[in-house]
N, C-alpha and C positions, 0 to 999 in steps of 0.2 A: 563557961565562954559559947557562944551562941553563933552559930553559923547565920549567913545572911541569904538573903531572899532566895536569890538565883541560886545559891547553892541548893537550899532546900528543892527548888522544882527541879535540879538536874537529879537528884537522887530517888526524888520521886518518879521520874521521869525512869530512870534506869530500874526502879521495882518495880514500875508497870511492866514494862519489855521485857522481866524477866520471870515474870508471870504469865507473858503472854507465849503461845505455841509459839516455835521455829517459823513455820510456814506461815505464820499470819503475819500483814503489814499493817501498822495503824498509822494514820495521818497525824498532822499535828492538830487539826480541829477535836479529831476523839480523842486524841491524850488531854487535849486542853478540858474537853468534858469529863474523863475519868478523874482526872484529879484536880477539878475546880478551880483551874487554874487560867486566868485572861491568855487566849490566842497568842499575841505576840508576845509576852515572856516566855511561853512554849517553845515557839518558832526562835528564838535567840538559844534557846537553853537546848535545843536540838541541832542547831548549828554548832554551837560549842562539845557538845558531847559525840559527835561527827568527827570534828578537829581532831578530838583525844583518841578517837579509835572506838569509844567504847559503844557507838549503834552503827548501824548500817543503812543509807538510803537507797532505793529505788524509786526514779523517777518515771513521770508516766502516769496516763489516767488511772491504773490503778496502782499506784504505787504507796509507796510511806516509808517507816522507820521500823526497824525490829534491831533487836541485841546483837551485839558482836559476841564472837568468842573472848576478845580482850573485856568486855563488858560482863561477861560472866562471871569473871576472873577478878574483876577487879573491888578493890577494898573501900571503905568508906574513908578509911585513914588517907588513902593515896587521891581518890577524889577530890576532899577536900583542898590537898595542898595542892591540886592543879589548879583549881578554880579559887583558890585565896590571894588576889592580886595584891593585899596592903601589905605595904612596905613594914607599917608599925601599927600595931592596933590601938595607940594611944597616940592622940594629938596636941602632940606635948609642944607645939610651938607658938610664938606669939603670930600676930598679924603679918609681920615683917618679915616669916619664915627660920626664925631662930629660936632654940630654945634658950633659955635666959639660965638654965641649971646646966647645960652643956656637960661644963667638967667634972660635974660631981653627982650625977645621976645614973642609977642603975635601973632604972624602970622599963626602959626599951628592952634590955638583955634580961628581966625578968619576965618581960609580956611575952616575949620570941619564946624564951625557955619553956614558957607554961602554954603556948600555943603548939609548940612540938610536941610537951607532952598528951596534951586534947588528941591530936592528930596519931600518936604513938598508940593511946589506949584502942582507937578505931582501925588500925592496921590488921586486926586477924577477924575483922567483921566484914565478910566478905557480903556485896548488895543483894545478890541474886539470891541469895540463904535466906535473906529477912522477909520478903511475901511470904505468907501460908497459903493465900488462894486470891485468886482475881473475880470481882466482883465487877461487874458492869455498871454499879452506880456509884455518882461521882464520891471522891474521898469524904467529905464533908457528910454525905449522908451514911454512908456506912458507919463513920464514927459517929452517927446521930445529932449532927451540929447544927442541922435545918429536916425539917420533913421535905420530903420527896414532891417535886412539883406535879 
């Protein structure tokens, strides 16, 4: 199973904020730099995470975001379920919008069951327990994917 890029960005933001001291606020631009992701992607993810109650935002000149209590308790499985808006994993329809095997196919049900098994395996993984330390370097640098500028 593979998660989409938006879910990946959301998980990285929660992990970063959970490794940040509670008193510290981070701006979208700082987060974008630290997770090495375009600012516009981070901004959209922050909006969704705020809607889910996983982060809190403080407006104003010295504002930013921080993880909420719910964000500290959130599991990977729960978050991925909230972010996965696809009805089906397979696009098994013709250009006319009809599945030619609709009466005799069990693929959709099998894929839904597999997706749920994937999420269930992640229901015990609390996101805030995943980061071991906070580096001020971008994730790609920390992982050794590119040299620092």
